[in-house]
N, CA, C, O and the ligand as a Tripos MOL2 file, in Angstrom:
@<TRIPOS>MOLECULE
protein
  237   235    60     0     0
PROTEIN
NO_CHARGES

@<TRIPOS>ATOM
      1 N          49.7110   12.9330  -32.6420 N.3       1 MET1
      2 CA         49.8290   11.4550  -32.4890 C.3       1 MET1
      3 C          48.5640   10.9870  -31.8980 C.2       1 MET1
      4 O          48.1600   11.5090  -30.8580 O.2       1 MET1
      5 N          47.8720    9.9940  -32.5080 N.am      2 PRO2
      6 CA         46.6750    9.3660  -31.9460 C.3       2 PRO2
      7 C          47.0510    8.5990  -30.6890 C.2       2 PRO2
      8 O          48.0550    7.8880  -30.6750 O.2       2 PRO2
      9 N          46.2780    8.7320  -29.6620 N.am      3 ASN3
     10 CA         46.5250    8.0010  -28.4120 C.3       3 ASN3
     11 C          45.1490    7.5250  -27.8510 C.2       3 ASN3
     12 O          44.1020    8.1280  -28.0870 O.2       3 ASN3
     13 N          45.2310    6.4270  -27.1110 N.am      4 PRO4
     14 CA         43.9590    6.0420  -26.4920 C.3       4 PRO4
     15 C          43.4570    7.1270  -25.4930 C.2       4 PRO4
     16 O          44.2140    7.7570  -24.7550 O.2       4 PRO4
     17 N          42.1480    7.2780  -25.5390 N.am      5 LYS5
     18 CA         41.5320    8.3550  -24.6820 C.3       5 LYS5
     19 C          41.5300    7.8720  -23.2430 C.2       5 LYS5
     20 O          41.7510    8.6760  -22.3390 O.2       5 LYS5
     21 N          41.2950    6.6280  -23.0010 N.am      6 ARG6
     22 CA         41.3010    6.1570  -21.6420 C.3       6 ARG6
     23 C          42.1970    4.9440  -21.4820 C.2       6 ARG6
     24 O          42.4640    4.2000  -22.4270 O.2       6 ARG6
     25 N          42.6540    4.7730  -20.2370 N.am      7 ARG7
     26 CA         43.4300    3.5650  -19.9320 C.3       7 ARG7
     27 C          42.4520    2.4000  -19.8120 C.2       7 ARG7
     28 O          41.3630    2.5300  -19.2530 O.2       7 ARG7
     29 N          42.8970    1.1960  -20.3840 N.am      8 HIS8
     30 CA         42.0220    0.0170  -20.1730 C.3       8 HIS8
     31 C          42.0490   -0.4380  -18.7400 C.2       8 HIS8
     32 O          43.0440   -0.3000  -18.0280 O.2       8 HIS8
     33 N          40.9370   -0.9780  -18.3450 N.am      9 SER9
     34 CA         40.8520   -1.4920  -16.9490 C.3       9 SER9
     35 C          41.6830   -2.7120  -16.7330 C.2       9 SER9
     36 O          42.0740   -3.3790  -17.6920 O.2       9 SER9
     37 N          41.9630   -3.0200  -15.4990 N.am     10 LYS10
     38 CA         42.8020   -4.2030  -15.1340 C.3      10 LYS10
     39 C          42.0810   -5.5050  -15.5870 C.2      10 LYS10
     40 O          42.6950   -6.4980  -15.9780 O.2      10 LYS10
     41 N          40.7710   -5.4210  -15.5040 N.am     11 SER11
     42 CA         39.9150   -6.5820  -15.9560 C.3      11 SER11
     43 C          39.9710   -6.8290  -17.3950 C.2      11 SER11
     44 O          39.9800   -7.9750  -17.8440 O.2      11 SER11
     45 N          40.0100   -5.7270  -18.1710 N.am     12 ARG12
     46 CA         40.1000   -5.8070  -19.6660 C.3      12 ARG12
     47 C          41.5260   -6.2940  -20.0160 C.2      12 ARG12
     48 O          41.6890   -7.1360  -20.8990 O.2      12 ARG12
     49 N          42.4830   -5.8010  -19.3720 N.am     13 ARG13
     50 CA         43.9140   -6.2490  -19.6170 C.3      13 ARG13
     51 C          43.9620   -7.7570  -19.3050 C.2      13 ARG13
     52 O          44.4330   -8.5310  -20.1380 O.2      13 ARG13
     53 N          43.4970   -8.1790  -18.1540 N.am     14 ASP14
     54 CA         43.5920   -9.5570  -17.7660 C.3      14 ASP14
     55 C          42.7780  -10.4640  -18.5620 C.2      14 ASP14
     56 O          43.1370  -11.6340  -18.6930 O.2      14 ASP14
     57 N          41.6240   -9.9930  -19.1510 N.am     15 LYS15
     58 CA         40.8420  -10.8370  -20.0790 C.3      15 LYS15
     59 C          41.5780  -11.0930  -21.3390 C.2      15 LYS15
     60 O          41.4510  -12.1700  -21.9200 O.2      15 LYS15
     61 N          42.3910  -10.0870  -21.8140 N.am     16 ARG16
     62 CA         43.2170  -10.2580  -22.9810 C.3      16 ARG16
     63 C          44.3120  -11.3130  -22.6870 C.2      16 ARG16
     64 O          44.6890  -12.0940  -23.5620 O.2      16 ARG16
     65 N          44.7710  -11.3120  -21.5270 N.am     17 ARG17
     66 CA         45.9260  -12.1750  -21.1870 C.3      17 ARG17
     67 C          45.4210  -13.5980  -20.8610 C.2      17 ARG17
     68 O          46.2760  -14.4580  -20.6510 O.2      17 ARG17
     69 N          44.1270  -13.9250  -20.8000 N.am     18 THR18
     70 CA         43.7690  -15.3200  -20.6310 C.3      18 THR18
     71 C          44.2350  -16.2800  -21.7330 C.2      18 THR18
     72 O          44.3220  -17.4920  -21.5340 O.2      18 THR18
     73 N          44.5500  -15.6630  -22.9680 N.am     19 HIS19
     74 CA         44.8850  -16.4460  -24.0340 C.3      19 HIS19
     75 C          46.3580  -16.8510  -23.9760 C.2      19 HIS19
     76 O          46.7690  -17.8400  -24.5820 O.2      19 HIS19
     77 N          47.1600  -16.0460  -23.2170 N.am     20 TYR20
     78 CA         48.5790  -16.5690  -23.2220 C.3      20 TYR20
     79 C          48.8840  -17.4810  -21.9960 C.2      20 TYR20
     80 O          48.7980  -17.0560  -20.8440 O.2      20 TYR20
     81 N          49.2130  -18.6400  -22.2780 N.am     21 LYS21
     82 CA         49.4450  -19.6320  -21.2740 C.3      21 LYS21
     83 C          50.8020  -20.3010  -21.5360 C.2      21 LYS21
     84 O          51.3340  -20.3180  -22.6460 O.2      21 LYS21
     85 N          51.3260  -20.8560  -20.4130 N.am     22 ALA22
     86 CA         52.5980  -21.6340  -20.5390 C.3      22 ALA22
     87 C          52.3070  -22.9410  -21.1750 C.2      22 ALA22
     88 O          51.3040  -23.5830  -20.8650 O.2      22 ALA22
     89 N          53.1770  -23.3540  -22.0710 N.am     23 THR23
     90 CA         52.9620  -24.6940  -22.6860 C.3      23 THR23
     91 C          53.9590  -25.6730  -22.1270 C.2      23 THR23
     92 O          55.0580  -25.3140  -21.7060 O.2      23 THR23
     93 N          53.5420  -26.9230  -22.1350 N.am     24 THR24
     94 CA         54.5560  -27.9850  -21.6750 C.3      24 THR24
     95 C          55.4980  -28.2270  -22.6820 C.2      24 THR24
     96 O          55.1220  -28.2760  -23.8530 O.2      24 THR24
     97 N          56.8160  -28.4050  -22.3430 N.am     25 PRO25
     98 CA         57.8450  -28.6770  -23.3250 C.3      25 PRO25
     99 C          57.5860  -30.0120  -23.9980 C.2      25 PRO25
    100 O          57.2370  -30.9640  -23.2990 O.2      25 PRO25
    101 N          57.7390  -30.1480  -25.3480 N.am     26 SER26
    102 CA         57.5540  -31.3650  -26.0150 C.3      26 SER26
    103 C          58.7440  -32.3040  -25.7910 C.2      26 SER26
    104 O          59.8800  -31.9720  -26.1280 O.2      26 SER26
    105 N          58.4790  -33.4310  -25.2410 N.am     27 LEU27
    106 CA         59.5140  -34.3620  -24.9720 C.3      27 LEU27
    107 C          59.3270  -35.6390  -25.8370 C.2      27 LEU27
    108 O          58.1840  -35.9650  -26.1560 O.2      27 LEU27
    109 N          60.3390  -36.3370  -26.2110 N.am     28 SER28
    110 CA         60.2780  -37.5340  -26.9100 C.3      28 SER28
    111 C          61.3440  -38.4810  -26.2990 C.2      28 SER28
    112 O          62.2040  -38.0820  -25.5140 O.2      28 SER28
    113 N          61.2240  -39.7630  -26.7180 N.am     29 LYS29
    114 CA         62.1500  -40.7040  -26.1780 C.3      29 LYS29
    115 C          63.4320  -40.6660  -27.0470 C.2      29 LYS29
    116 O          63.3640  -40.5430  -28.2700 O.2      29 LYS29
    117 N          64.5990  -40.7760  -26.3810 N.am     30 CYS30
    118 CA         65.8580  -40.9100  -27.0720 C.3      30 CYS30
    119 C          65.9600  -42.1210  -27.8670 C.2      30 CYS30
    120 O          65.6640  -43.1930  -27.3400 O.2      30 CYS30
    121 N          66.3620  -42.0710  -29.1280 N.am     31 ASP31
    122 CA         66.5310  -43.2280  -29.9470 C.3      31 ASP31
    123 C          67.6150  -44.1810  -29.5300 C.2      31 ASP31
    124 O          67.5800  -45.3890  -29.7660 O.2      31 ASP31
    125 N          68.5780  -43.5600  -28.8950 N.am     32 ASN32
    126 CA         69.7670  -44.3520  -28.4540 C.3      32 ASN32
    127 C          69.6120  -44.9930  -27.0790 C.2      32 ASN32
    128 O          69.9260  -46.1730  -26.9220 O.2      32 ASN32
    129 N          69.1500  -44.2690  -26.1020 N.am     33 CYS33
    130 CA         69.0330  -44.8730  -24.7030 C.3      33 CYS33
    131 C          67.6430  -44.9580  -24.2160 C.2      33 CYS33
    132 O          67.4170  -45.6020  -23.1920 O.2      33 CYS33
    133 N          66.6610  -44.3480  -24.8740 N.am     34 GLY34
    134 CA         65.2650  -44.5340  -24.3550 C.3      34 GLY34
    135 C          64.8740  -43.5540  -23.2840 C.2      34 GLY34
    136 O          63.7230  -43.5770  -22.8480 O.2      34 GLY34
    137 N          65.7970  -42.6610  -22.8140 N.am     35 GLU35
    138 CA         65.3790  -41.5960  -21.8650 C.3      35 GLU35
    139 C          64.5630  -40.5030  -22.5320 C.2      35 GLU35
    140 O          64.6960  -40.2650  -23.7320 O.2      35 GLU35
    141 N          63.7030  -39.8260  -21.7390 N.am     36 MET36
    142 CA         62.9330  -38.7140  -22.2630 C.3      36 MET36
    143 C          63.9120  -37.5940  -22.4840 C.2      36 MET36
    144 O          64.7740  -37.3430  -21.6420 O.2      36 MET36
    145 N          63.7900  -36.9040  -23.6300 N.am     37 LYS37
    146 CA         64.6060  -35.6880  -23.9370 C.3      37 LYS37
    147 C          63.8400  -34.7240  -24.6340 C.2      37 LYS37
    148 O          62.7630  -35.0690  -25.1210 O.2      37 LYS37
    149 N          64.3080  -33.3980  -24.7630 N.am     38 LEU38
    150 CA         63.6970  -32.3650  -25.4560 C.3      38 LEU38
    151 C          63.8460  -32.5330  -27.0060 C.2      38 LEU38
    152 O          64.9140  -32.9250  -27.4750 O.2      38 LEU38
    153 N          62.8770  -32.2640  -27.7220 N.am     39 ASN39
    154 CA         62.9990  -32.3810  -29.2160 C.3      39 ASN39
    155 C          64.0480  -31.3540  -29.7120 C.2      39 ASN39
    156 O          64.2230  -30.2730  -29.1510 O.2      39 ASN39
    157 N          64.7280  -31.7650  -30.7940 N.am     40 HIS40
    158 CA         65.6840  -30.8290  -31.4610 C.3      40 HIS40
    159 C          66.8920  -30.5020  -30.5130 C.2      40 HIS40
    160 O          67.5870  -29.5090  -30.7260 O.2      40 HIS40
    161 N          67.1240  -31.3310  -29.4900 N.am     41 ARG41
    162 CA         68.2160  -31.1920  -28.5970 C.3      41 ARG41
    163 C          68.9610  -32.6100  -28.4700 C.2      41 ARG41
    164 O          68.3450  -33.6750  -28.5350 O.2      41 ARG41
    165 N          70.2780  -32.5190  -28.2910 N.am     42 ALA42
    166 CA         70.9170  -33.7530  -28.0500 C.3      42 ALA42
    167 C          70.5150  -34.2600  -26.7430 C.2      42 ALA42
    168 O          70.1840  -33.4850  -25.8450 O.2      42 ALA42
    169 N          70.5280  -35.5940  -26.5880 N.am     43 CYS43
    170 CA         70.1210  -36.1860  -25.3810 C.3      43 CYS43
    171 C          71.0700  -35.9420  -24.2090 C.2      43 CYS43
    172 O          72.2570  -36.2640  -24.2680 O.2      43 CYS43
    173 N          70.5230  -35.3730  -23.1640 N.am     44 PRO44
    174 CA         71.4630  -35.0970  -21.9980 C.3      44 PRO44
    175 C          72.1860  -36.3300  -21.3490 C.2      44 PRO44
    176 O          73.2750  -36.2810  -20.7770 O.2      44 PRO44
    177 N          71.4030  -37.4480  -21.5290 N.am     45 ASN45
    178 CA         71.8620  -38.7190  -20.9010 C.3      45 ASN45
    179 C          72.9190  -39.3200  -21.6430 C.2      45 ASN45
    180 O          73.9020  -39.6690  -20.9900 O.2      45 ASN45
    181 N          72.9220  -39.5320  -22.9900 N.am     46 CYS46
    182 CA         73.8900  -40.2120  -23.6940 C.3      46 CYS46
    183 C          74.6850  -39.3310  -24.7040 C.2      46 CYS46
    184 O          75.7310  -39.7290  -25.2180 O.2      46 CYS46
    185 N          74.1250  -38.0940  -24.9650 N.am     47 GLY47
    186 CA         74.8260  -37.1710  -25.8400 C.3      47 GLY47
    187 C          74.6490  -37.4810  -27.3230 C.2      47 GLY47
    188 O          75.4550  -37.0770  -28.1610 O.2      47 GLY47
    189 N          73.5160  -38.2460  -27.6410 N.am     48 TYR48
    190 CA         73.2910  -38.6520  -28.9980 C.3      48 TYR48
    191 C          72.2690  -37.6460  -29.6680 C.2      48 TYR48
    192 O          71.3660  -37.1600  -28.9870 O.2      48 TYR48
    193 N          72.4130  -37.3460  -30.9630 N.am     49 TYR49
    194 CA         71.4260  -36.6170  -31.7210 C.3      49 TYR49
    195 C          71.5230  -37.1860  -33.1540 C.2      49 TYR49
    196 O          72.6080  -37.3710  -33.7050 O.2      49 TYR49
    197 N          70.3770  -37.4440  -33.7050 N.am     50 ALA50
    198 CA         70.2070  -38.0230  -35.0650 C.3      50 ALA50
    199 C          71.1190  -39.2200  -35.2080 C.2      50 ALA50
    200 O          71.8540  -39.3330  -36.1890 O.2      50 ALA50
    201 N          71.0770  -40.1280  -34.2190 N.am     51 LYS51
    202 CA         71.7680  -41.4580  -34.1690 C.3      51 LYS51
    203 C          73.3400  -41.1960  -34.1900 C.2      51 LYS51
    204 O          74.0770  -42.1290  -34.5080 O.2      51 LYS51
    205 N          73.8260  -40.0610  -33.8900 N.am     52 ARG52
    206 CA         75.1930  -39.8610  -33.8230 C.3      52 ARG52
    207 C          75.6470  -39.2730  -32.4180 C.2      52 ARG52
    208 O          74.8780  -38.5800  -31.7520 O.2      52 ARG52
    209 N          76.8570  -39.5640  -32.0270 N.am     53 SER53
    210 CA         77.2330  -39.0730  -30.6850 C.3      53 SER53
    211 C          77.7520  -37.5810  -30.8880 C.2      53 SER53
    212 O          78.6370  -37.3000  -31.6970 O.2      53 SER53
    213 N          77.1320  -36.6850  -30.0970 N.am     54 MET54
    214 CA         77.5450  -35.3290  -30.2020 C.3      54 MET54
    215 C          78.5460  -34.9180  -29.0940 C.2      54 MET54
    216 O          79.3540  -34.0040  -29.2560 O.2      54 MET54
    217 N          78.4460  -35.6230  -27.9960 N.am     55 PHE55
    218 CA         79.3230  -35.4220  -26.9230 C.3      55 PHE55
    219 C          79.2540  -36.6480  -26.0170 C.2      55 PHE55
    220 O          78.2770  -37.3980  -26.0040 O.2      55 PHE55
    221 N          80.3640  -36.8190  -25.2440 N.am     56 VAL56
    222 CA         80.3120  -37.9410  -24.3140 C.3      56 VAL56
    223 C          80.0230  -37.3910  -22.9250 C.2      56 VAL56
    224 O          80.8270  -36.6470  -22.3630 O.2      56 VAL56
    225 N          78.8360  -37.7740  -22.3570 N.am     57 PRO57
    226 CA         78.4480  -37.3100  -21.0120 C.3      57 PRO57
    227 C          79.4280  -37.6980  -19.9570 C.2      57 PRO57
    228 O          79.9920  -38.7910  -20.0040 O.2      57 PRO57
    229 N          79.6490  -36.8320  -19.0050 N.am     58 GLU58
    230 CA         80.5200  -37.0420  -17.8870 C.3      58 GLU58
    231 C          79.8560  -38.1030  -17.0090 C.2      58 GLU58
    232 O          78.6330  -38.1560  -16.8750 O.2      58 GLU58
    233 N          80.7030  -38.9440  -16.4190 N.am     59 ALA59
    234 CA         80.2000  -40.0390  -15.5460 C.3      59 ALA59
    235 C          79.4880  -39.5290  -14.4250 C.2      59 ALA59
    236 O          79.0030  -40.3020  -13.5990 O.2      59 ALA59
    237 ZN         70.0030  -40.7760  -25.0400 Zn       60 ZN60
@<TRIPOS>BOND
     1     1     2 1
     2     2     3 1
     3     3     4 2
     4     3     5 am
     5     5     6 1
     6     6     7 1
     7     7     8 2
     8     7     9 am
     9     9    10 1
    10    10    11 1
    11    11    12 2
    12    11    13 am
    13    13    14 1
    14    14    15 1
    15    15    16 2
    16    15    17 am
    17    17    18 1
    18    18    19 1
    19    19    20 2
    20    19    21 am
    21    21    22 1
    22    22    23 1
    23    23    24 2
    24    23    25 am
    25    25    26 1
    26    26    27 1
    27    27    28 2
    28    27    29 am
    29    29    30 1
    30    30    31 1
    31    31    32 2
    32    31    33 am
    33    33    34 1
    34    34    35 1
    35    35    36 2
    36    35    37 am
    37    37    38 1
    38    38    39 1
    39    39    40 2
    40    39    41 am
    41    41    42 1
    42    42    43 1
    43    43    44 2
    44    43    45 am
    45    45    46 1
    46    46    47 1
    47    47    48 2
    48    47    49 am
    49    49    50 1
    50    50    51 1
    51    51    52 2
    52    51    53 am
    53    53    54 1
    54    54    55 1
    55    55    56 2
    56    55    57 am
    57    57    58 1
    58    58    59 1
    59    59    60 2
    60    59    61 am
    61    61    62 1
    62    62    63 1
    63    63    64 2
    64    63    65 am
    65    65    66 1
    66    66    67 1
    67    67    68 2
    68    67    69 am
    69    69    70 1
    70    70    71 1
    71    71    72 2
    72    71    73 am
    73    73    74 1
    74    74    75 1
    75    75    76 2
    76    75    77 am
    77    77    78 1
    78    78    79 1
    79    79    80 2
    80    79    81 am
    81    81    82 1
    82    82    83 1
    83    83    84 2
    84    83    85 am
    85    85    86 1
    86    86    87 1
    87    87    88 2
    88    87    89 am
    89    89    90 1
    90    90    91 1
    91    91    92 2
    92    91    93 am
    93    93    94 1
    94    94    95 1
    95    95    96 2
    96    95    97 am
    97    97    98 1
    98    98    99 1
    99    99   100 2
   100    99   101 am
   101   101   102 1
   102   102   103 1
   103   103   104 2
   104   103   105 am
   105   105   106 1
   106   106   107 1
   107   107   108 2
   108   107   109 am
   109   109   110 1
   110   110   111 1
   111   111   112 2
   112   111   113 am
   113   113   114 1
   114   114   115 1
   115   115   116 2
   116   115   117 am
   117   117   118 1
   118   118   119 1
   119   119   120 2
   120   119   121 am
   121   121   122 1
   122   122   123 1
   123   123   124 2
   124   123   125 am
   125   125   126 1
   126   126   127 1
   127   127   128 2
   128   127   129 am
   129   129   130 1
   130   130   131 1
   131   131   132 2
   132   131   133 am
   133   133   134 1
   134   134   135 1
   135   135   136 2
   136   135   137 am
   137   137   138 1
   138   138   139 1
   139   139   140 2
   140   139   141 am
   141   141   142 1
   142   142   143 1
   143   143   144 2
   144   143   145 am
   145   145   146 1
   146   146   147 1
   147   147   148 2
   148   147   149 am
   149   149   150 1
   150   150   151 1
   151   151   152 2
   152   151   153 am
   153   153   154 1
   154   154   155 1
   155   155   156 2
   156   155   157 am
   157   157   158 1
   158   158   159 1
   159   159   160 2
   160   159   161 am
   161   161   162 1
   162   162   163 1
   163   163   164 2
   164   163   165 am
   165   165   166 1
   166   166   167 1
   167   167   168 2
   168   167   169 am
   169   169   170 1
   170   170   171 1
   171   171   172 2
   172   171   173 am
   173   173   174 1
   174   174   175 1
   175   175   176 2
   176   175   177 am
   177   177   178 1
   178   178   179 1
   179   179   180 2
   180   179   181 am
   181   181   182 1
   182   182   183 1
   183   183   184 2
   184   183   185 am
   185   185   186 1
   186   186   187 1
   187   187   188 2
   188   187   189 am
   189   189   190 1
   190   190   191 1
   191   191   192 2
   192   191   193 am
   193   193   194 1
   194   194   195 1
   195   195   196 2
   196   195   197 am
   197   197   198 1
   198   198   199 1
   199   199   200 2
   200   199   201 am
   201   201   202 1
   202   202   203 1
   203   203   204 2
   204   203   205 am
   205   205   206 1
   206   206   207 1
   207   207   208 2
   208   207   209 am
   209   209   210 1
   210   210   211 1
   211   211   212 2
   212   211   213 am
   213   213   214 1
   214   214   215 1
   215   215   216 2
   216   215   217 am
   217   217   218 1
   218   218   219 1
   219   219   220 2
   220   219   221 am
   221   221   222 1
   222   222   223 1
   223   223   224 2
   224   223   225 am
   225   225   226 1
   226   226   227 1
   227   227   228 2
   228   227   229 am
   229   229   230 1
   230   230   231 1
   231   231   232 2
   232   231   233 am
   233   233   234 1
   234   234   235 1
   235   235   236 2
@<TRIPOS>SUBSTRUCTURE
     1 MET1         2 RESIDUE 1 A MET
     2 PRO2         6 RESIDUE 1 A PRO
     3 ASN3        10 RESIDUE 1 A ASN
     4 PRO4        14 RESIDUE 1 A PRO
     5 LYS5        18 RESIDUE 1 A LYS
     6 ARG6        22 RESIDUE 1 A ARG
     7 ARG7        26 RESIDUE 1 A ARG
     8 HIS8        30 RESIDUE 1 A HIS
     9 SER9        34 RESIDUE 1 A SER
    10 LYS10       38 RESIDUE 1 A LYS
    11 SER11       42 RESIDUE 1 A SER
    12 ARG12       46 RESIDUE 1 A ARG
    13 ARG13       50 RESIDUE 1 A ARG
    14 ASP14       54 RESIDUE 1 A ASP
    15 LYS15       58 RESIDUE 1 A LYS
    16 ARG16       62 RESIDUE 1 A ARG
    17 ARG17       66 RESIDUE 1 A ARG
    18 THR18       70 RESIDUE 1 A THR
    19 HIS19       74 RESIDUE 1 A HIS
    20 TYR20       78 RESIDUE 1 A TYR
    21 LYS21       82 RESIDUE 1 A LYS
    22 ALA22       86 RESIDUE 1 A ALA
    23 THR23       90 RESIDUE 1 A THR
    24 THR24       94 RESIDUE 1 A THR
    25 PRO25       98 RESIDUE 1 A PRO
    26 SER26      102 RESIDUE 1 A SER
    27 LEU27      106 RESIDUE 1 A LEU
    28 SER28      110 RESIDUE 1 A SER
    29 LYS29      114 RESIDUE 1 A LYS
    30 CYS30      118 RESIDUE 1 A CYS
    31 ASP31      122 RESIDUE 1 A ASP
    32 ASN32      126 RESIDUE 1 A ASN
    33 CYS33      130 RESIDUE 1 A CYS
    34 GLY34      134 RESIDUE 1 A GLY
    35 GLU35      138 RESIDUE 1 A GLU
    36 MET36      142 RESIDUE 1 A MET
    37 LYS37      146 RESIDUE 1 A LYS
    38 LEU38      150 RESIDUE 1 A LEU
    39 ASN39      154 RESIDUE 1 A ASN
    40 HIS40      158 RESIDUE 1 A HIS
    41 ARG41      162 RESIDUE 1 A ARG
    42 ALA42      166 RESIDUE 1 A ALA
    43 CYS43      170 RESIDUE 1 A CYS
    44 PRO44      174 RESIDUE 1 A PRO
    45 ASN45      178 RESIDUE 1 A ASN
    46 CYS46      182 RESIDUE 1 A CYS
    47 GLY47      186 RESIDUE 1 A GLY
    48 TYR48      190 RESIDUE 1 A TYR
    49 TYR49      194 RESIDUE 1 A TYR
    50 ALA50      198 RESIDUE 1 A ALA
    51 LYS51      202 RESIDUE 1 A LYS
    52 ARG52      206 RESIDUE 1 A ARG
    53 SER53      210 RESIDUE 1 A SER
    54 MET54      214 RESIDUE 1 A MET
    55 PHE55      218 RESIDUE 1 A PHE
    56 VAL56      222 RESIDUE 1 A VAL
    57 PRO57      226 RESIDUE 1 A PRO
    58 GLU58      230 RESIDUE 1 A GLU
    59 ALA59      234 RESIDUE 1 A ALA
    60 ZN60       237 GROUP 0 **** ****
């Protein structure tokens, strides 16, 4: 089985990892109530998705 001859240094490992970063969640305004909500999710404020009610939020 081919294997790496030497272990990569911490510096080399960390340099590779500079490319992976946390991304900010994409938010958009709810069509129904105008609150900010996650894309492709029902609005947690009013329970609407694609202009239809998916659930009725608790008071
Ligand atoms: Zn809403």
